[in-house]
C-alpha positions as CSV (number, residue, x, y, z in Angstrom):
1,S,60.5,-34.5,-45.7
2,G,62.6,-37.7,-45.5
3,D,64.3,-37.6,-49.0
4,T,67.8,-37.7,-47.4
5,D,69.8,-37.7,-50.6
6,A,67.4,-35.4,-52.4
7,D,67.2,-37.6,-55.5
8,G,63.4,-37.7,-55.6
9,E,63.4,-41.5,-55.1
10,L,62.1,-43.4,-52.1
11,D,65.3,-45.3,-51.2
12,V,65.5,-48.3,-49.0
13,N,65.1,-47.4,-45.4
14,E,63.9,-43.9,-46.3
15,T,60.6,-42.6,-44.8
16,W,58.9,-39.7,-46.4
17,T,56.6,-37.6,-44.2
18,Y,53.8,-35.3,-45.4
19,T,51.8,-32.8,-43.4
20,A,48.6,-31.0,-44.4
21,Q,46.1,-28.6,-42.8
22,Y,42.3,-28.6,-43.1
23,V,40.1,-25.8,-41.9
24,V,37.0,-27.1,-40.3
25,T,33.8,-25.4,-41.7
26,Q,30.6,-24.6,-40.0
27,A,29.0,-27.3,-42.1
28,D,31.4,-29.8,-40.6
29,V,30.4,-28.8,-37.1
30,D,26.7,-28.8,-37.9
31,A,26.9,-32.3,-39.5
32,N,28.4,-33.6,-36.2
33,K,30.4,-36.3,-38.0
34,P,34.1,-37.2,-37.7
35,I,36.4,-35.5,-40.2
36,V,38.2,-38.4,-42.1
37,N,41.4,-37.9,-44.0
38,T,42.6,-40.8,-46.3
39,A,46.2,-41.0,-47.7
40,T,47.0,-43.2,-50.7
41,A,50.5,-44.0,-52.0
42,N,51.5,-45.3,-55.5
43,A,55.0,-46.1,-56.7
44,V,57.0,-47.8,-59.5
45,S,60.2,-49.9,-59.0
46,V,63.3,-48.0,-60.3
47,A,65.0,-51.2,-61.2
48,S,62.2,-53.1,-63.0
49,G,59.6,-50.5,-63.7
50,D,57.0,-52.7,-62.1
51,A,54.2,-51.0,-60.1
52,A,54.4,-51.4,-56.4
53,E,51.3,-52.5,-54.5
54,E,49.1,-49.4,-53.7
55,S,48.8,-48.6,-50.0
56,S,46.4,-46.3,-48.2
57,D,45.5,-45.4,-44.6
58,D,43.1,-43.0,-43.0
59,A,42.8,-41.0,-39.8
60,S,39.7,-39.3,-38.3
61,V,39.0,-36.7,-35.7
62,D,35.7,-35.8,-34.0
63,V,34.3,-32.3,-34.3
64,C,33.7,-30.3,-31.2
65,W,29.9,-30.3,-31.4
66,E,28.6,-28.1,-28.5
67,P,25.1,-26.7,-29.2
68,A,23.8,-24.3,-26.6
69,I,21.1,-21.7,-26.3
70,D,20.2,-18.9,-23.9
71,V,16.7,-17.6,-23.7
72,E,15.7,-14.3,-22.0
73,K,12.2,-13.0,-21.8
74,L,11.6,-9.3,-21.1
75,V,8.4,-7.4,-20.3
76,S,7.7,-3.7,-20.7
77,I,4.7,-1.7,-19.6
78,S,5.8,1.4,-21.4
79,G,6.2,0.5,-25.1
80,N,8.1,-1.7,-27.5
81,T,11.5,-0.6,-26.3
82,F,13.3,-3.0,-23.9
83,D,16.2,-2.5,-21.5
84,P,17.8,-5.9,-20.7
85,V,18.6,-4.7,-17.1
86,L,15.4,-2.9,-16.3
87,D,12.9,-5.2,-18.1
88,D,14.2,-8.7,-17.2
89,H,11.7,-9.2,-14.3
90,D,12.6,-12.9,-13.7
91,S,10.9,-12.8,-10.3
92,P,7.6,-11.6,-9.0
93,T,6.1,-9.2,-8.6
94,G,7.7,-7.5,-11.6
95,P,6.6,-4.1,-12.7
96,Q,3.3,-2.7,-11.5
97,A,0.8,-2.1,-14.3
98,T,-2.7,-0.5,-14.4
99,T,-5.4,-0.4,-17.1
100,A,-3.5,2.5,-18.5
101,N,-0.6,0.1,-19.4
102,T,-2.2,-1.8,-22.2
103,P,-1.0,-3.6,-24.1
104,I,1.8,-5.2,-22.2
105,Y,4.9,-5.7,-24.4
106,F,7.0,-8.9,-24.4
107,L,10.3,-9.8,-26.0
108,V,11.7,-13.3,-26.3
109,S,15.4,-13.1,-27.1
110,V,17.1,-16.4,-28.3
111,A,20.9,-16.4,-28.3
112,N,23.0,-19.1,-29.9
113,I,25.8,-19.4,-27.3
114,G,27.2,-22.7,-28.7
115,N,29.1,-23.5,-31.9
116,V,26.4,-25.3,-33.8
117,T,23.8,-23.7,-36.1
118,L,20.4,-24.0,-34.5
119,T,17.3,-24.9,-36.5
120,A,13.6,-25.6,-36.0
121,L,13.3,-23.2,-33.0
122,D,10.2,-24.5,-31.1
123,F,8.5,-21.9,-28.9
124,S,6.3,-22.9,-25.9
125,D,5.0,-19.9,-24.0
126,I,2.9,-20.8,-20.9
127,L,0.8,-18.3,-19.0
128,S,0.2,-19.9,-15.6
129,S,-1.5,-16.9,-14.0
130,P,-3.6,-14.9,-13.4
131,G,-6.5,-17.2,-12.8
132,G,-9.4,-16.8,-15.2
133,S,-7.3,-15.3,-18.0
134,I,-8.6,-16.0,-21.5
135,F,-5.0,-16.7,-22.4
136,A,-4.3,-19.1,-19.6
137,G,-2.2,-22.1,-20.7
138,E,0.0,-22.2,-23.8
139,L,-0.1,-19.1,-25.9
140,N,-0.7,-19.3,-29.6
141,Y,1.7,-16.9,-31.3
142,A,-0.5,-17.1,-34.4
143,D,-3.4,-15.5,-32.5
144,P,-3.9,-12.0,-34.0
145,S,-4.7,-10.5,-30.6
146,I,-1.1,-11.4,-29.5
147,D,0.3,-9.9,-32.8
148,A,3.7,-11.8,-32.7
149,W,6.5,-11.0,-35.1
150,V,10.1,-12.2,-35.7
151,D,12.9,-9.6,-36.1
152,L,14.7,-11.6,-38.9
153,N,17.2,-8.9,-39.7
154,D,17.8,-7.7,-36.1
155,N,17.1,-4.1,-36.9
156,G,14.5,-3.6,-34.2
157,S,11.8,-2.7,-36.7
158,R,8.9,-4.7,-38.0
159,D,9.3,-5.4,-41.7
160,A,6.9,-6.8,-44.2
161,N,8.1,-10.4,-44.0
162,E,8.4,-10.7,-40.3
163,D,4.9,-11.6,-39.1
164,W,4.9,-14.8,-37.1
165,N,2.5,-16.5,-39.4
166,L,4.8,-16.0,-42.4
167,N,7.7,-17.8,-40.6
168,D,5.8,-20.6,-38.7
169,V,4.8,-22.3,-42.0
170,N,3.2,-25.3,-40.3
171,A,1.4,-23.3,-37.6
172,D,2.9,-25.4,-34.9
173,G,5.0,-22.9,-33.0
174,V,8.2,-23.8,-34.8
175,L,10.2,-21.4,-36.9
176,D,11.0,-23.9,-39.6
177,T,12.7,-21.5,-42.0
178,V,15.0,-19.8,-39.4
179,E,18.6,-20.8,-38.9
180,L,20.5,-19.2,-36.0
181,A,24.2,-19.2,-36.4
182,P,26.6,-19.3,-33.5
183,G,26.9,-15.9,-31.9
184,E,23.6,-14.7,-33.3
185,T,20.5,-13.6,-31.5
186,L,16.9,-13.8,-32.7
187,N,14.2,-11.6,-31.2
188,V,10.5,-12.4,-31.1
189,Y,8.0,-9.7,-30.0
190,Y,4.4,-9.9,-29.0
191,T,1.8,-8.0,-27.0
192,M,-1.0,-8.9,-24.6
193,P,-3.8,-6.9,-23.1
194,F,-3.5,-5.8,-19.5
195,E,-4.7,-8.3,-16.9
196,A,-5.2,-7.9,-13.2
197,G,-3.2,-9.9,-10.7
198,Q,0.1,-11.6,-10.7
199,H,1.1,-12.3,-14.2
200,I,3.6,-15.2,-14.7
201,N,4.6,-16.1,-18.2
202,T,7.3,-18.6,-19.0
203,V,8.8,-19.3,-22.4
204,T,10.8,-22.4,-23.4
205,V,12.6,-22.6,-26.7
206,T,13.8,-26.0,-28.0
207,T,15.8,-26.7,-31.1
208,A,16.3,-29.6,-33.5
209,Q,19.7,-30.0,-32.0
210,G,18.2,-31.1,-28.6
211,V,19.0,-28.0,-26.6
212,S,16.5,-25.8,-24.8
213,D,16.3,-23.0,-22.3
214,S,13.5,-21.3,-20.4
215,D,12.9,-17.9,-18.8
216,A,10.0,-16.2,-17.1
217,A,8.6,-12.6,-17.2
218,H,6.4,-11.2,-14.5
219,Y,4.2,-8.2,-13.9
220,F,1.5,-7.3,-11.4
221,G,-1.7,-5.8,-12.7
222,L,-3.5,-3.4,-10.4
223,N,-7.0,-2.9,-11.8
224,D,-7.8,-0.7,-8.8
225,P,-5.7,1.0,-6.1
226,G,-7.9,-0.1,-3.3
227,S,-6.7,-1.6,0.0
228,G,-7.4,-5.2,-1.0
229,V,-10.5,-7.1,-0.1
230,R,-10.8,-8.6,3.4
231,T,-12.9,-11.4,4.7
232,P,-16.0,-11.0,7.0
233,G,-13.7,-12.2,9.8
234,F,-11.4,-9.3,9.3
235,W,-14.2,-6.8,9.4
236,Q,-15.7,-8.1,12.6
237,G,-12.4,-8.3,14.5
238,P,-12.2,-5.6,17.2
239,N,-8.4,-5.4,16.7
240,N,-8.7,-5.3,12.9
241,G,-11.4,-4.1,10.6
242,L,-14.2,-3.4,13.2
243,T,-12.5,-0.2,14.3
244,F,-13.0,1.2,10.8
245,W,-16.8,1.0,10.9
246,D,-17.8,1.1,14.5
247,G,-18.7,4.8,14.4
248,I,-16.2,5.7,17.1
249,A,-14.0,8.5,16.1
250,D,-10.2,8.1,16.0
251,N,-10.0,4.7,17.7
252,Q,-8.1,3.1,14.8
253,A,-4.7,2.0,16.0
254,H,-3.3,2.0,12.4
255,D,-5.3,4.8,10.8
256,G,-3.5,7.4,8.8
257,E,-4.2,10.9,7.5
258,G,-5.5,9.7,4.1
259,F,-7.8,6.9,5.2
260,P,-11.1,7.3,3.4
261,D,-13.4,9.4,5.6
262,G,-17.0,8.1,5.2
263,D,-18.5,11.5,5.9
264,P,-15.9,14.3,5.4
265,E,-18.5,16.9,6.6
266,A,-18.7,15.3,10.0
267,E,-16.1,16.5,12.5
268,G,-13.6,13.8,13.5
269,N,-12.8,10.6,11.8
270,Q,-16.0,8.7,11.2
271,D,-14.4,5.6,9.7
272,L,-16.0,4.2,6.5
273,L,-19.5,5.2,7.6
274,Y,-21.3,8.1,6.2
275,A,-24.8,9.6,6.8
276,V,-27.5,7.7,5.0
277,D,-31.3,7.8,4.6
278,S,-32.4,4.8,6.6
279,D,-36.1,5.1,5.7
280,G,-36.0,4.9,1.9
281,P,-37.2,7.3,-0.7
282,G,-40.5,9.1,-0.3
283,D,-40.3,9.3,3.5
284,G,-40.0,13.1,3.4
285,N,-36.6,13.0,5.2
286,D,-33.1,13.4,4.0
287,K,-30.1,11.5,5.3
288,D,-30.0,10.6,9.0
289,P,-26.9,11.9,10.7
290,I,-24.3,9.5,11.9
291,P,-24.7,9.0,15.6
292,V,-21.9,10.0,17.9
293,D,-21.0,9.0,21.4
294,S,-22.1,12.2,23.0
295,D,-22.1,11.0,26.6
296,G,-18.9,9.0,26.4
297,D,-20.4,5.6,27.3
298,G,-19.1,3.9,24.2
299,S,-22.5,3.5,22.6
300,I,-23.5,5.3,19.4
301,L,-26.7,3.4,18.7
302,D,-29.2,5.0,21.1
303,E,-28.2,8.6,21.3
304,A,-31.3,10.7,21.5
305,G,-32.2,12.4,18.3
306,A,-29.2,11.0,16.6
307,G,-31.0,9.1,13.8
308,K,-30.4,5.6,12.6
309,V,-26.9,4.5,11.6
310,G,-26.3,1.8,9.2
311,L,-25.1,0.7,5.7
312,L,-27.1,1.7,2.6
313,I,-26.0,-1.2,0.4
314,G,-26.2,-0.3,-3.3
315,D,-25.6,3.4,-2.8
316,Y,-22.7,3.3,-5.2
317,N,-22.3,7.0,-5.5
318,K,-22.2,7.2,-1.7
319,N,-24.4,10.3,-1.5
320,G,-26.5,8.7,1.3
321,V,-29.9,8.5,-0.5
322,T,-31.6,6.1,-2.8
323,D,-31.6,8.0,-6.1
324,P,-33.9,7.3,-9.0
325,G,-32.8,4.2,-10.7
326,E,-30.9,2.9,-7.6
327,D,-31.8,-0.3,-5.9
328,T,-30.7,-0.3,-2.2
329,F,-31.0,-2.3,1.0
330,F,-30.5,-0.8,4.4
331,I,-28.9,-2.7,7.3
332,S,-28.5,-1.1,10.7
333,L,-25.1,-0.9,12.1
334,K,-25.9,-3.3,14.9
335,D,-27.4,-5.8,12.6
336,A,-24.5,-5.5,10.2
337,Q,-22.0,-6.1,12.9
338,D,-24.0,-9.1,14.1
339,L,-24.1,-10.5,10.5
340,V,-20.3,-10.5,10.0
341,D,-19.8,-12.0,13.5
342,A,-19.8,-15.7,12.9
343,S,-20.4,-16.4,16.5
344,T,-23.9,-15.0,16.2
345,K,-25.0,-17.5,13.5
346,S,-27.8,-20.0,14.4
347,G,-27.5,-23.2,12.4
348,N,-28.3,-23.6,8.8
349,D,-29.6,-20.0,8.1
350,V,-28.9,-18.7,4.6
351,I,-30.2,-15.2,5.4
352,S,-27.4,-14.8,7.9
353,K,-25.0,-16.3,5.3
354,M,-26.1,-13.9,2.6
355,G,-26.1,-11.0,5.0
356,R,-22.5,-11.7,6.0
357,D,-21.5,-11.8,2.4
358,V,-23.3,-8.5,1.6
359,V,-21.9,-6.5,4.5
360,A,-18.3,-7.6,3.9
361,T,-18.6,-6.9,0.2
362,W,-20.0,-3.4,0.9
363,L,-17.3,-2.6,3.4
364,N,-14.6,-3.8,0.9
365,Y,-16.2,-1.4,-1.6
366,L,-16.2,1.5,0.9
367,A,-12.5,0.8,1.6
368,G,-11.8,1.6,-2.1
369,N,-11.8,-1.8,-3.8
370,S,-13.3,-2.3,-7.2
371,L,-16.6,-4.2,-7.6
372,G,-16.3,-4.2,-11.4
373,D,-18.6,-2.6,-13.9
374,G,-21.7,-4.6,-13.1
375,S,-21.4,-7.0,-16.1
376,E,-21.8,-10.7,-15.6
377,G,-18.9,-12.2,-13.6
378,T,-18.2,-9.0,-11.6
379,A,-18.8,-8.6,-7.9
380,K,-21.2,-5.7,-8.5
381,H,-23.4,-7.9,-10.6
382,Y,-23.7,-10.4,-7.8
383,L,-24.1,-7.7,-5.2
384,D,-27.1,-6.3,-7.1
385,D,-28.5,-9.8,-7.2
386,A,-27.9,-10.1,-3.5
387,I,-29.8,-6.9,-2.9
388,D,-32.8,-8.3,-4.7
389,W,-32.5,-11.5,-2.8
390,M,-32.3,-9.7,0.6
391,Q,-35.3,-7.5,-0.4
392,S,-37.3,-10.7,-0.9
393,F,-36.3,-12.8,2.0
394,A,-34.5,-10.6,4.7
395,D,-37.0,-7.8,5.3
396,G,-39.3,-9.7,7.6
397,T,-41.9,-10.4,5.0
398,P,-40.6,-13.1,2.6
399,K,-41.9,-12.5,-0.9
400,V,-40.7,-12.7,-4.5
401,S,-38.8,-9.5,-5.3
402,E,-40.9,-7.2,-7.6
403,L,-39.5,-5.3,-10.5
404,G,-39.1,-1.7,-9.7
405,E,-38.6,-2.2,-5.9
406,T,-35.9,0.3,-4.8
407,F,-35.6,0.0,-1.1
408,D,-36.0,-2.3,1.9
409,D,-34.4,-2.6,5.3
410,Y,-33.1,-5.7,7.0
411,V,-35.3,-7.4,9.6
412,A,-34.1,-10.6,11.2
413,G,-37.0,-13.0,10.5
414,S,-37.6,-16.7,10.0
415,R,-34.7,-18.9,9.1
416,I,-34.2,-20.2,5.5
417,K,-32.3,-23.4,5.0
418,T,-29.9,-24.4,2.2
419,S,-32.5,-26.9,1.0
420,D,-35.1,-24.2,0.5
421,N,-36.0,-23.4,-3.1
422,S,-35.4,-19.7,-2.5
423,W,-31.7,-20.6,-2.0
424,K,-31.3,-23.3,-4.7
425,S,-33.1,-21.5,-7.6
426,P,-33.0,-18.0,-9.0
427,Q,-35.8,-15.7,-7.6
428,G,-37.6,-12.8,-9.0
429,D,-35.3,-10.3,-10.8
430,S,-32.1,-12.3,-10.0
431,D,-30.5,-14.4,-12.7
432,H,-28.6,-16.4,-10.1
433,S,-29.6,-18.6,-7.2
434,G,-29.0,-17.6,-3.6
435,A,-26.3,-20.2,-3.4
436,D,-24.6,-18.9,-6.6
437,I,-24.7,-15.4,-5.2
438,H,-23.2,-16.5,-1.9
439,N,-20.4,-18.4,-3.6
440,A,-19.5,-15.5,-5.8
441,L,-19.4,-12.9,-3.0
442,A,-17.7,-15.2,-0.6
443,E,-15.0,-15.8,-3.2
444,Y,-14.7,-12.0,-3.8
445,N,-14.3,-11.3,-0.1
446,E,-11.7,-14.0,0.2
447,S,-9.5,-13.4,-2.8
448,G,-10.8,-10.5,-4.9
449,T,-11.9,-12.9,-7.7
450,V,-15.3,-14.0,-8.9
451,N,-15.4,-17.4,-10.7
452,G,-11.7,-17.2,-10.9
453,L,-11.7,-13.7,-12.6
454,F,-9.8,-10.9,-10.9
455,V,-12.0,-8.0,-9.8
456,A,-10.0,-6.5,-7.0
457,G,-6.7,-7.1,-5.1
458,D,-6.6,-9.4,-2.1
459,G,-5.6,-7.7,1.1
460,D,-4.1,-11.0,2.4
461,S,-1.9,-11.4,-0.6
462,A,1.7,-10.4,0.1
463,A,2.3,-10.0,-3.7
464,F,-0.6,-7.6,-4.0
465,Q,0.5,-5.6,-1.0
466,A,4.1,-5.4,-2.3
467,A,2.9,-4.4,-5.7
468,L,0.5,-1.8,-4.4
469,S,3.0,-0.3,-2.0
470,E,5.6,0.0,-4.8
471,A,3.0,1.5,-7.1
472,V,2.1,4.1,-4.5
473,N,5.8,4.9,-3.7
474,S,6.5,5.3,-7.4
475,G,3.6,7.7,-7.9
476,L,1.5,5.3,-10.0
477,F,-1.3,6.1,-7.6
478,M,-2.0,9.0,-5.3
479,V,-2.8,8.4,-1.6
480,A,-6.4,9.2,-0.9
481,P,-7.8,11.6,-0.4
482,I,-4.8,13.7,0.8
483,G,-1.3,13.0,1.8
484,D,2.0,12.2,0.2
485,D,2.9,8.8,1.6
486,P,1.3,5.4,1.4
487,L,-0.8,4.5,4.4
488,V,-0.6,1.2,6.2
489,V,-3.9,0.4,7.7
490,G,-4.6,-2.6,9.9
491,D,-2.9,-5.8,8.8
492,G,-0.9,-4.3,5.9
493,M,-3.9,-2.5,4.5
494,T,-2.8,0.3,2.1
495,I,-5.4,2.9,1.0
496,A,-4.9,4.7,-2.2
497,I,-6.8,6.1,-5.2
498,A,-5.9,6.7,-8.8
């Protein structure tokens, strides 16, 4: 425009104006450089035919470069199908899983919500719990046990070229060959074996364009439906755990219909106690009955003809006798109650220390908590070692435990100090020192772990109690041994069985 006389010549005082349009490409945006337009004018004088001096000018405009990323991590305990609403689980405890829910399925969904193509997607996936996990720390997606894969064509199915290792060419956690265009989403899938305890797994994805986002996924692994372990202090408290093993029927303020009855053949609620043989195998007697308070004086220990009440530690099938192949240690009820009562301790006495551990561990087992399978690192392994140690040093006649010994009963004898070799070094059959056994069982009774590995839930953990309650309410576990509702026992103690 501007050729006022339409003669096709730029007359004096005329100004010609040109306009043009340019469509910005994705490559322009990705380059993040100004778009520059240069105009050049050439002309020849009408009168003389001489060329006029060439003139040029340019103009530039910045591109709108706004890279952005959104990362969501989902977790499913029921297969490789994910619901963004149901499986988000950004906060603990997340879904409740048992050993039947293995593997656990994870989905990392990376969405490009900006206007820039994203490249060099760098995945950092941190497992910060549970303690003792073999996967603790940053996960290696190249690990075959995780079995990670990248859904390159977004069809929800695993194709031949979609293994993680084929796309992370430098094995550094970066998808070097993947470009994520604006509006597109990339899904990465992997699995992990079931683990007990609160599972917190957080992924961060960073790109070459300098943007990143993080998201967490949670689940709570219930490796047993027990009530949660409690400390010796809980079990000796007259307003807490003591009422569940004092032999007095129906004196539990918080008991419920389904609380484990130690001896279902006995009339009335007999707590966690059940009739046991207090004399050991070969005495010609069967189990001694649980004493009852027949005269109403509150005492159950000296009733005539009632037998001897106590705990048969190591009677894992809870049939009340020391079967062939079993290794047991009997502690009378009075001695057991004295052992868990810290106020009765006398100085540096490791027999009392070990006895306190053993009694609390056994009560936690009777309450429905797992001890593990007896392999190294489980509470059962250390309890078996503790039985050997107690047989050697807590039966009134200190000796080195002999192979094949199957029964002894507790006799409060001479004190043993922490400096004694019998405490500092493994003895007899045991592959751990007394101090190591004590540390393991004390940790188990405190937190349900042994050397950091989860064995059972912790009754003092709000997360565990919430997860267990939800699991019972949802039918994941059945209340034991009868009943339809979860039972709250003592200080938030829930009793259930699979």
